[in-house]
Biopython code that builds the backbone (N, CA, C, O; Angstrom):
import numpy as np
from Bio.PDB.StructureBuilder import StructureBuilder

atoms = [
    (1, "MET", "N", (92.543, 153.587, 55.498)),
    (1, "MET", "CA", (93.751, 153.040, 54.915)),
    (1, "MET", "C", (94.128, 153.845, 53.664)),
    (1, "MET", "O", (95.293, 154.180, 53.451)),
    (2, "LYS", "N", (93.122, 154.145, 52.851)),
    (2, "LYS", "CA", (93.371, 154.915, 51.628)),
    (2, "LYS", "C", (93.972, 156.279, 51.968)),
    (2, "LYS", "O", (94.895, 156.736, 51.294)),
    (3, "GLN", "N", (93.453, 156.925, 53.005)),
    (3, "GLN", "CA", (93.953, 158.242, 53.400)),
    (3, "GLN", "C", (95.391, 158.151, 53.903)),
    (3, "GLN", "O", (96.200, 159.043, 53.650)),
    (4, "MET", "N", (95.705, 157.068, 54.617)),
    (4, "MET", "CA", (97.068, 156.890, 55.121)),
    (4, "MET", "C", (98.061, 156.727, 53.963)),
    (4, "MET", "O", (99.142, 157.316, 53.979)),
    (5, "VAL", "N", (97.689, 155.930, 52.967)),
    (5, "VAL", "CA", (98.557, 155.738, 51.802)),
    (5, "VAL", "C", (98.709, 157.050, 51.043)),
    (5, "VAL", "O", (99.810, 157.406, 50.623)),
    (6, "LEU", "N", (97.603, 157.767, 50.867)),
    (6, "LEU", "CA", (97.644, 159.047, 50.146)),
    (6, "LEU", "C", (98.495, 160.076, 50.884)),
    (6, "LEU", "O", (99.254, 160.818, 50.260)),
    (7, "SER", "N", (98.371, 160.121, 52.205)),
    (7, "SER", "CA", (99.188, 161.061, 52.989)),
    (7, "SER", "C", (100.671, 160.717, 52.878)),
    (7, "SER", "O", (101.509, 161.605, 52.727)),
    (8, "GLY", "N", (100.988, 159.433, 52.951)),
    (8, "GLY", "CA", (102.386, 159.007, 52.810)),
    (8, "GLY", "C", (102.941, 159.347, 51.436)),
    (8, "GLY", "O", (104.072, 159.820, 51.316)),
    (9, "TRP", "N", (102.142, 159.104, 50.398)),
    (9, "TRP", "CA", (102.562, 159.421, 49.036)),
    (9, "TRP", "C", (102.835, 160.912, 48.883)),
    (9, "TRP", "O", (103.869, 161.309, 48.345)),
    (10, "ASN", "N", (101.909, 161.731, 49.355)),
    (10, "ASN", "CA", (102.070, 163.186, 49.241)),
    (10, "ASN", "C", (103.259, 163.680, 50.054)),
    (10, "ASN", "O", (103.971, 164.588, 49.623)),
    (11, "PHE", "N", (103.480, 163.092, 51.226)),
    (11, "PHE", "CA", (104.606, 163.517, 52.058)),
    (11, "PHE", "C", (105.927, 163.296, 51.335)),
    (11, "PHE", "O", (106.872, 164.067, 51.504)),
    (12, "ILE", "N", (105.989, 162.234, 50.525)),
    (12, "ILE", "CA", (107.231, 161.922, 49.821)),
    (12, "ILE", "C", (107.330, 162.659, 48.486)),
    (12, "ILE", "O", (108.370, 163.237, 48.173)),
    (13, "PHE", "N", (106.242, 162.640, 47.691)),
    (13, "PHE", "CA", (106.340, 163.087, 46.300)),
    (13, "PHE", "C", (105.726, 164.449, 45.992)),
    (13, "PHE", "O", (106.004, 164.998, 44.926)),
    (14, "ASN", "N", (104.920, 165.009, 46.853)),
    (14, "ASN", "CA", (104.294, 166.296, 46.578)),
    (14, "ASN", "C", (105.234, 167.410, 47.039)),
    (14, "ASN", "O", (105.555, 167.508, 48.223)),
    (15, "ALA", "N", (105.666, 168.238, 46.109)),
    (15, "ALA", "CA", (106.651, 169.288, 46.399)),
    (15, "ALA", "C", (106.110, 170.335, 47.373)),
    (15, "ALA", "O", (106.894, 171.036, 48.012)),
    (16, "GLU", "N", (104.783, 170.455, 47.498)),
    (16, "GLU", "CA", (104.201, 171.431, 48.414)),
    (16, "GLU", "C", (104.063, 170.878, 49.835)),
    (16, "GLU", "O", (103.878, 171.647, 50.779)),
    (17, "VAL", "N", (104.151, 169.565, 49.996)),
    (17, "VAL", "CA", (103.970, 168.930, 51.301)),
    (17, "VAL", "C", (105.291, 168.382, 51.841)),
    (17, "VAL", "O", (105.543, 168.434, 53.045)),
    (18, "SER", "N", (106.116, 167.867, 50.966)),
    (18, "SER", "CA", (107.373, 167.226, 51.346)),
    (18, "SER", "C", (108.302, 168.189, 52.068)),
    (18, "SER", "O", (108.288, 169.387, 51.785)),
    (19, "PRO", "N", (109.118, 167.683, 53.005)),
    (19, "PRO", "CA", (110.119, 168.550, 53.640)),
    (19, "PRO", "C", (111.116, 169.138, 52.644)),
    (19, "PRO", "O", (111.800, 170.115, 52.949)),
    (20, "LEU", "N", (111.197, 168.550, 51.467)),
    (20, "LEU", "CA", (112.081, 169.108, 50.437)),
    (20, "LEU", "C", (111.568, 170.453, 49.920)),
    (20, "LEU", "O", (112.280, 171.142, 49.190)),
    (21, "ARG", "N", (110.347, 170.834, 50.287)),
    (21, "ARG", "CA", (109.787, 172.128, 49.847)),
    (21, "ARG", "C", (110.623, 173.305, 50.344)),
    (21, "ARG", "O", (110.546, 174.404, 49.795)),
    (22, "HIS", "N", (111.419, 173.071, 51.380)),
    (22, "HIS", "CA", (112.256, 174.136, 51.930)),
    (22, "HIS", "C", (113.477, 174.426, 51.057)),
    (22, "HIS", "O", (114.151, 175.437, 51.253)),
    (23, "ILE", "N", (113.767, 173.542, 50.090)),
    (23, "ILE", "CA", (114.849, 173.802, 49.126)),
    (23, "ILE", "C", (114.262, 174.687, 48.039)),
    (23, "ILE", "O", (113.362, 174.274, 47.308)),
    (24, "LYS", "N", (114.765, 175.882, 47.939)),
    (24, "LYS", "CA", (114.172, 176.877, 47.021)),
    (24, "LYS", "C", (114.422, 176.541, 45.554)),
    (24, "LYS", "O", (113.533, 176.733, 44.723)),
    (25, "ASP", "N", (115.599, 176.049, 45.221)),
    (25, "ASP", "CA", (115.944, 175.737, 43.836)),
    (25, "ASP", "C", (115.226, 174.453, 43.408)),
    (25, "ASP", "O", (115.487, 173.376, 43.945)),
    (26, "VAL", "N", (114.316, 174.582, 42.432)),
    (26, "VAL", "CA", (113.499, 173.448, 41.993)),
    (26, "VAL", "C", (114.359, 172.340, 41.382)),
    (26, "VAL", "O", (114.087, 171.160, 41.604)),
    (27, "SER", "N", (115.374, 172.696, 40.628)),
    (27, "SER", "CA", (116.216, 171.672, 40.006)),
    (27, "SER", "C", (117.018, 170.908, 41.059)),
    (27, "SER", "O", (117.206, 169.698, 40.938)),
    (28, "LEU", "N", (117.487, 171.606, 42.085)),
    (28, "LEU", "CA", (118.205, 170.944, 43.169)),
    (28, "LEU", "C", (117.252, 170.049, 43.955)),
    (28, "LEU", "O", (117.629, 168.945, 44.348)),
    (29, "ARG", "N", (116.031, 170.504, 44.190)),
    (29, "ARG", "CA", (115.021, 169.705, 44.873)),
    (29, "ARG", "C", (114.751, 168.414, 44.086)),
    (29, "ARG", "O", (114.652, 167.331, 44.664)),
    (30, "HIS", "N", (114.634, 168.547, 42.765)),
    (30, "HIS", "CA", (114.409, 167.385, 41.916)),
    (30, "HIS", "C", (115.603, 166.425, 41.977)),
    (30, "HIS", "O", (115.426, 165.209, 42.042)),
    (31, "TYR", "N", (116.809, 166.979, 41.956)),
    (31, "TYR", "CA", (118.017, 166.149, 42.047)),
    (31, "TYR", "C", (118.047, 165.367, 43.361)),
    (31, "TYR", "O", (118.354, 164.174, 43.372)),
    (32, "VAL", "N", (117.732, 166.036, 44.455)),
    (32, "VAL", "CA", (117.734, 165.375, 45.764)),
    (32, "VAL", "C", (116.687, 164.267, 45.785)),
    (32, "VAL", "O", (116.959, 163.178, 46.289)),
    (33, "LEU", "N", (115.506, 164.520, 45.251)),
    (33, "LEU", "CA", (114.461, 163.496, 45.197)),
    (33, "LEU", "C", (114.898, 162.312, 44.337)),
    (33, "LEU", "O", (114.630, 161.164, 44.692)),
    (34, "GLN", "N", (115.567, 162.572, 43.211)),
    (34, "GLN", "CA", (116.073, 161.495, 42.353)),
    (34, "GLN", "C", (117.153, 160.683, 43.069)),
    (34, "GLN", "O", (117.180, 159.456, 42.975)),
    (35, "ALA", "N", (118.038, 161.374, 43.781)),
    (35, "ALA", "CA", (119.093, 160.672, 44.526)),
    (35, "ALA", "C", (118.488, 159.785, 45.605)),
    (35, "ALA", "O", (118.930, 158.651, 45.790)),
    (36, "LEU", "N", (117.487, 160.283, 46.317)),
    (36, "LEU", "CA", (116.808, 159.468, 47.324)),
    (36, "LEU", "C", (116.095, 158.280, 46.687)),
    (36, "LEU", "O", (116.105, 157.177, 47.233)),
    (37, "GLY", "N", (115.479, 158.508, 45.536)),
    (37, "GLY", "CA", (114.808, 157.414, 44.823)),
    (37, "GLY", "C", (115.795, 156.332, 44.408)),
    (37, "GLY", "O", (115.511, 155.143, 44.553)),
    (38, "PHE", "N", (116.947, 156.735, 43.896)),
    (38, "PHE", "CA", (117.979, 155.765, 43.509)),
    (38, "PHE", "C", (118.482, 154.998, 44.724)),
    (38, "PHE", "O", (118.679, 153.784, 44.668)),
    (39, "MET", "N", (118.688, 155.720, 45.827)),
    (39, "MET", "CA", (119.155, 155.071, 47.052)),
    (39, "MET", "C", (118.152, 154.020, 47.511)),
    (39, "MET", "O", (118.553, 152.914, 47.875)),
    (40, "TRP", "N", (116.856, 154.338, 47.503)),
    (40, "TRP", "CA", (115.847, 153.380, 47.940)),
    (40, "TRP", "C", (115.718, 152.204, 46.971)),
    (40, "TRP", "O", (115.446, 151.084, 47.404)),
    (41, "ALA", "N", (115.902, 152.430, 45.701)),
    (41, "ALA", "CA", (115.873, 151.324, 44.733)),
    (41, "ALA", "C", (117.032, 150.371, 44.985)),
    (41, "ALA", "O", (116.851, 149.153, 44.962)),
    (42, "ALA", "N", (118.216, 150.913, 45.224)),
    (42, "ALA", "CA", (119.386, 150.070, 45.505)),
    (42, "ALA", "C", (119.212, 149.327, 46.827)),
    (42, "ALA", "O", (119.512, 148.137, 46.916)),
    (43, "ALA", "N", (118.730, 150.022, 47.848)),
    (43, "ALA", "CA", (118.538, 149.384, 49.156)),
    (43, "ALA", "C", (117.499, 148.270, 49.065)),
    (43, "ALA", "O", (117.672, 147.213, 49.671)),
    (44, "SER", "N", (116.441, 148.493, 48.326)),
    (44, "SER", "CA", (115.406, 147.466, 48.162)),
    (44, "SER", "C", (115.948, 146.262, 47.408)),
    (44, "SER", "O", (115.633, 145.122, 47.748)),
    (45, "SER", "N", (116.751, 146.505, 46.399)),
    (45, "SER", "CA", (117.341, 145.399, 45.631)),
    (45, "SER", "C", (118.271, 144.559, 46.497)),
    (45, "SER", "O", (118.235, 143.330, 46.442)),
    (46, "VAL", "N", (119.096, 145.215, 47.289)),
    (46, "VAL", "CA", (120.010, 144.486, 48.176)),
    (46, "VAL", "C", (119.209, 143.689, 49.199)),
    (46, "VAL", "O", (119.521, 142.527, 49.463)),
    (47, "ALA", "N", (118.183, 144.303, 49.773)),
    (47, "ALA", "CA", (117.365, 143.611, 50.772)),
    (47, "ALA", "C", (116.653, 142.413, 50.156)),
    (47, "ALA", "O", (116.634, 141.335, 50.751)),
    (48, "LEU", "N", (116.070, 142.584, 48.975)),
    (48, "LEU", "CA", (115.368, 141.482, 48.315)),
    (48, "LEU", "C", (116.334, 140.350, 47.982)),
    (48, "LEU", "O", (116.004, 139.179, 48.171)),
    (49, "GLY", "N", (117.516, 140.685, 47.494)),
    (49, "GLY", "CA", (118.524, 139.662, 47.214)),
    (49, "GLY", "C", (118.948, 138.942, 48.477)),
    (49, "GLY", "O", (119.168, 137.731, 48.468)),
    (50, "SER", "N", (119.062, 139.688, 49.564)),
    (50, "SER", "CA", (119.433, 139.090, 50.843)),
    (50, "SER", "C", (118.357, 138.133, 51.313)),
    (50, "SER", "O", (118.662, 137.046, 51.805)),
    (51, "TYR", "N", (117.095, 138.526, 51.165)),
    (51, "TYR", "CA", (116.000, 137.663, 51.588)),
    (51, "TYR", "C", (115.939, 136.423, 50.704)),
    (51, "TYR", "O", (115.680, 135.325, 51.198)),
    (52, "THR", "N", (116.171, 136.582, 49.415)),
    (52, "THR", "CA", (116.100, 135.464, 48.481)),
    (52, "THR", "C", (117.220, 134.467, 48.743)),
    (52, "THR", "O", (116.984, 133.258, 48.736)),
    (53, "LEU", "N", (118.413, 134.947, 48.971)),
    (53, "LEU", "CA", (119.550, 134.070, 49.203)),
    (53, "LEU", "C", (119.748, 133.744, 50.678)),
    (53, "LEU", "O", (120.682, 133.033, 51.048)),
    (54, "GLY", "N", (118.866, 134.268, 51.510)),
    (54, "GLY", "CA", (118.982, 134.053, 52.945)),
    (54, "GLY", "C", (118.915, 132.589, 53.332)),
    (54, "GLY", "O", (119.653, 132.143, 54.210)),
    (55, "PHE", "N", (118.025, 131.830, 52.678)),
    (55, "PHE", "CA", (117.888, 130.418, 53.008)),
    (55, "PHE", "C", (119.185, 129.672, 52.710)),
    (55, "PHE", "O", (119.624, 128.846, 53.511)),
    (56, "ALA", "N", (119.800, 129.957, 51.564)),
    (56, "ALA", "CA", (121.080, 129.312, 51.226)),
    (56, "ALA", "C", (122.153, 129.698, 52.235)),
    (56, "ALA", "O", (122.988, 128.870, 52.597)),
    (57, "SER", "N", (122.138, 130.927, 52.683)),
    (57, "SER", "CA", (123.107, 131.372, 53.682)),
    (57, "SER", "C", (122.890, 130.652, 55.011)),
    (57, "SER", "O", (123.851, 130.270, 55.679)),
    (58, "ILE", "N", (121.640, 130.470, 55.390)),
    (58, "ILE", "CA", (121.333, 129.760, 56.640)),
    (58, "ILE", "C", (121.822, 128.320, 56.552)),
    (58, "ILE", "O", (122.425, 127.812, 57.497)),
    (59, "ILE", "N", (121.569, 127.659, 55.429)),
    (59, "ILE", "CA", (122.023, 126.275, 55.258)),
    (59, "ILE", "C", (123.547, 126.209, 55.323)),
    (59, "ILE", "O", (124.101, 125.336, 55.992)),
    (60, "GLY", "N", (124.226, 127.121, 54.637)),
    (60, "GLY", "CA", (125.690, 127.148, 54.645)),
    (60, "GLY", "C", (126.258, 127.345, 56.035)),
    (60, "GLY", "O", (127.203, 126.664, 56.431)),
    (61, "HIS", "N", (125.682, 128.275, 56.774)),
    (61, "HIS", "CA", (126.163, 128.518, 58.133)),
    (61, "HIS", "C", (125.877, 127.320, 59.045)),
    (61, "HIS", "O", (126.683, 126.992, 59.916)),
    (62, "THR", "N", (124.739, 126.677, 58.843)),
    (62, "THR", "CA", (124.414, 125.495, 59.639)),
    (62, "THR", "C", (125.432, 124.387, 59.398)),
    (62, "THR", "O", (125.868, 123.722, 60.338)),
    (63, "VAL", "N", (125.810, 124.191, 58.140)),
    (63, "VAL", "CA", (126.810, 123.166, 57.811)),
    (63, "VAL", "C", (128.158, 123.510, 58.454)),
    (63, "VAL", "O", (128.812, 122.632, 59.018)),
    (64, "LEU", "N", (128.575, 124.763, 58.377)),
    (64, "LEU", "CA", (129.849, 125.155, 58.984)),
    (64, "LEU", "C", (129.836, 124.994, 60.507)),
    (64, "LEU", "O", (130.810, 124.516, 61.090)),
    (65, "ILE", "N", (128.752, 125.385, 61.141)),
    (65, "ILE", "CA", (128.652, 125.232, 62.592)),
    (65, "ILE", "C", (128.630, 123.755, 62.965)),
    (65, "ILE", "O", (129.240, 123.349, 63.954)),
    (66, "GLY", "N", (127.919, 122.947, 62.164)),
    (66, "GLY", "CA", (127.901, 121.501, 62.403)),
    (66, "GLY", "C", (129.276, 120.885, 62.275)),
    (66, "GLY", "O", (129.659, 120.040, 63.083)),
    (67, "ALA", "N", (130.024, 121.304, 61.263)),
    (67, "ALA", "CA", (131.391, 120.783, 61.082)),
    (67, "ALA", "C", (132.277, 121.168, 62.260)),
    (67, "ALA", "O", (133.083, 120.356, 62.715)),
    (68, "ALA", "N", (132.140, 122.385, 62.757)),
    (68, "ALA", "CA", (132.921, 122.815, 63.926)),
    (68, "ALA", "C", (132.538, 121.997, 65.152)),
    (68, "ALA", "O", (133.410, 121.604, 65.927)),
    (69, "ALA", "N", (131.241, 121.732, 65.340)),
    (69, "ALA", "CA", (130.791, 120.950, 66.490)),
    (69, "ALA", "C", (131.315, 119.518, 66.421)),
    (69, "ALA", "O", (131.734, 118.967, 67.439)),
    (70, "ILE", "N", (131.298, 118.910, 65.237)),
    (70, "ILE", "CA", (131.814, 117.552, 65.068)),
    (70, "ILE", "C", (133.316, 117.515, 65.344)),
    (70, "ILE", "O", (133.809, 116.569, 65.957)),
    (71, "THR", "N", (134.038, 118.529, 64.901)),
    (71, "THR", "CA", (135.481, 118.598, 65.160)),
    (71, "THR", "C", (135.765, 118.694, 66.652)),
    (71, "THR", "O", (136.636, 117.989, 67.161)),
    (72, "VAL", "N", (135.043, 119.556, 67.356)),
    (72, "VAL", "CA", (135.232, 119.695, 68.800)),
    (72, "VAL", "C", (134.899, 118.383, 69.506)),
    (72, "VAL", "O", (135.628, 117.962, 70.404)),
    (73, "ALA", "N", (133.801, 117.733, 69.107)),
    (73, "ALA", "CA", (133.418, 116.460, 69.723)),
    (73, "ALA", "C", (134.473, 115.385, 69.467)),
    (73, "ALA", "O", (134.765, 114.583, 70.355)),
    (74, "THR", "N", (135.044, 115.361, 68.267)),
    (74, "THR", "CA", (136.074, 114.382, 67.937)),
    (74, "THR", "C", (137.330, 114.623, 68.758)),
    (74, "THR", "O", (137.901, 113.676, 69.300)),
    (75, "TYR", "N", (137.769, 115.865, 68.860)),
    (75, "TYR", "CA", (138.956, 116.178, 69.655)),
    (75, "TYR", "C", (138.727, 115.857, 71.130)),
    (75, "TYR", "O", (139.618, 115.336, 71.800)),
    (76, "THR", "N", (137.540, 116.167, 71.632)),
    (76, "THR", "CA", (137.228, 115.876, 73.032)),
    (76, "THR", "C", (137.229, 114.371, 73.277)),
    (76, "THR", "O", (137.776, 113.900, 74.274)),
    (77, "ALA", "N", (136.610, 113.614, 72.360)),
    (77, "ALA", "CA", (136.580, 112.153, 72.505)),
    (77, "ALA", "C", (137.987, 111.577, 72.428)),
    (77, "ALA", "O", (138.310, 110.642, 73.161)),
    (78, "ALA", "N", (138.824, 112.116, 71.558)),
    (78, "ALA", "CA", (140.199, 111.623, 71.431)),
    (78, "ALA", "C", (140.992, 111.895, 72.705)),
    (78, "ALA", "O", (141.881, 111.121, 73.058)),
    (79, "THR", "N", (140.680, 112.980, 73.390)),
    (79, "THR", "CA", (141.372, 113.314, 74.629)),
    (79, "THR", "C", (140.858, 112.480, 75.801)),
    (79, "THR", "O", (141.643, 111.953, 76.589)),
    (80, "VAL", "N", (139.550, 112.368, 75.908)),
    (80, "VAL", "CA", (138.944, 111.701, 77.058)),
    (80, "VAL", "C", (138.926, 110.184, 76.902)),
    (80, "VAL", "O", (139.254, 109.462, 77.844)),
    (81, "LYS", "N", (138.549, 109.697, 75.730)),
    (81, "LYS", "CA", (138.437, 108.253, 75.495)),
    (81, "LYS", "C", (139.175, 107.877, 74.215)),
    (81, "LYS", "O", (138.527, 107.640, 73.195)),
    (82, "PRO", "N", (140.478, 107.815, 74.230)),
    (82, "PRO", "CA", (141.210, 107.492, 73.007)),
    (82, "PRO", "C", (140.915, 106.084, 72.501)),
    (82, "PRO", "O", (141.075, 105.818, 71.310)),
    (83, "ASP", "N", (140.489, 105.175, 73.378)),
    (83, "ASP", "CA", (140.168, 103.813, 72.941)),
    (83, "ASP", "C", (138.925, 103.761, 72.062)),
    (83, "ASP", "O", (138.683, 102.761, 71.387)),
    (84, "PHE", "N", (138.153, 104.812, 72.067)),
    (84, "PHE", "CA", (136.955, 104.881, 71.232)),
    (84, "PHE", "C", (137.318, 104.721, 69.752)),
    (84, "PHE", "O", (136.530, 104.197, 68.965)),
    (85, "PHE", "N", (138.501, 105.170, 69.392)),
    (85, "PHE", "CA", (138.929, 105.132, 68.000)),
    (85, "PHE", "C", (139.692, 103.864, 67.659)),
    (85, "PHE", "O", (140.201, 103.729, 66.547)),
    (86, "LYS", "N", (139.777, 102.941, 68.596)),
    (86, "LYS", "CA", (140.475, 101.684, 68.364)),
    (86, "LYS", "C", (139.639, 100.844, 67.417)),
    (86, "LYS", "O", (138.432, 100.690, 67.604)),
    (87, "SER", "N", (140.277, 100.316, 66.420)),
    (87, "SER", "CA", (139.569, 99.526, 65.416)),
    (87, "SER", "C", (139.903, 98.054, 65.577)),
    (87, "SER", "O", (141.069, 97.681, 65.712)),
    (88, "ASN", "N", (138.881, 97.230, 65.563)),
    (88, "ASN", "CA", (139.083, 95.780, 65.618)),
    (88, "ASN", "C", (139.161, 95.183, 64.230)),
    (88, "ASN", "O", (139.584, 94.038, 64.070)),
    (89, "SER", "N", (138.773, 95.917, 63.259)),
    (89, "SER", "CA", (138.854, 95.407, 61.893)),
    (89, "SER", "C", (140.098, 95.983, 61.230)),
    (89, "SER", "O", (140.683, 96.951, 61.715)),
    (90, "GLY", "N", (140.478, 95.397, 60.156)),
    (90, "GLY", "CA", (141.641, 95.886, 59.445)),
    (90, "GLY", "C", (142.732, 94.840, 59.409)),
    (90, "GLY", "O", (142.517, 93.699, 59.817)),
    (91, "ARG", "N", (143.870, 95.210, 58.936)),
    (91, "ARG", "CA", (144.984, 94.262, 58.799)),
    (91, "ARG", "C", (145.619, 93.980, 60.137)),
    (91, "ARG", "O", (145.775, 94.859, 60.985)),
    (92, "ARG", "N", (145.977, 92.731, 60.295)),
    (92, "ARG", "CA", (146.709, 92.354, 61.501)),
    (92, "ARG", "C", (148.193, 92.460, 61.226)),
    (92, "ARG", "O", (148.652, 92.254, 60.102)),
    (93, "ARG", "N", (148.906, 92.771, 62.228)),
    (93, "ARG", "CA", (150.360, 92.818, 62.082)),
    (93, "ARG", "C", (150.908, 91.394, 62.114)),
    (93, "ARG", "O", (150.257, 90.472, 62.606)),
    (94, "ASP", "N", (152.095, 91.238, 61.591)),
    (94, "ASP", "CA", (152.728, 89.919, 61.630)),
    (94, "ASP", "C", (152.868, 89.467, 63.075)),
    (94, "ASP", "O", (153.280, 90.230, 63.949)),
    (95, "GLY", "N", (152.521, 88.229, 63.301)),
    (95, "GLY", "CA", (152.678, 87.658, 64.642)),
    (95, "GLY", "C", (151.420, 87.796, 65.482)),
    (95, "GLY", "O", (151.342, 87.197, 66.555)),
    (96, "GLU", "N", (150.426, 88.566, 65.033)),
    (96, "GLU", "CA", (149.193, 88.675, 65.809)),
    (96, "GLU", "C", (148.260, 87.554, 65.409)),
    (96, "GLU", "O", (148.133, 87.222, 64.230)),
    (97, "HIS", "N", (147.617, 86.979, 66.393)),
    (97, "HIS", "CA", (146.637, 85.932, 66.148)),
    (97, "HIS", "C", (145.359, 86.303, 66.873)),
    (97, "HIS", "O", (145.333, 87.132, 67.783)),
    (98, "GLU", "N", (144.298, 85.644, 66.420)),
    (98, "GLU", "CA", (143.024, 85.903, 67.064)),
    (98, "GLU", "C", (142.929, 85.354, 68.421)),
    (98, "GLU", "O", (141.898, 85.504, 69.077)),
]
sb = StructureBuilder()
sb.init_structure("model")
sb.init_model(0)
sb.init_chain("A")
sb.init_seg("    ")
for serial, (resi, resn, name, xyz) in enumerate(atoms, 1):
    if name == "N":
        sb.init_residue(resn, " ", resi, " ")
    sb.init_atom(name, np.array(xyz, "f"), 0.0, 1.0, " ", f" {name:<3s}", serial, name[0])
structure = sb.get_structure()
């Protein structure tokens, strides 16, 4: 395991092993390595934020999908069984008796 980590580290950061060794200009090689480092820092931050807020996103999407399902069920019930929404409680109109 130690050798695998060391090989990975050298492949990325050792100028004699890294594929960036083919860039002859040392300052340009350093710039490219810095740009890649910045890119990975930004990508890691976005991923970590996504994972952290992922649970809230799942809850939000579940609520929205649930609301859509309830709306579809209500419209379907209103079409198929409109008497389902008939209320026996409430105000009576003039002239109605029990």
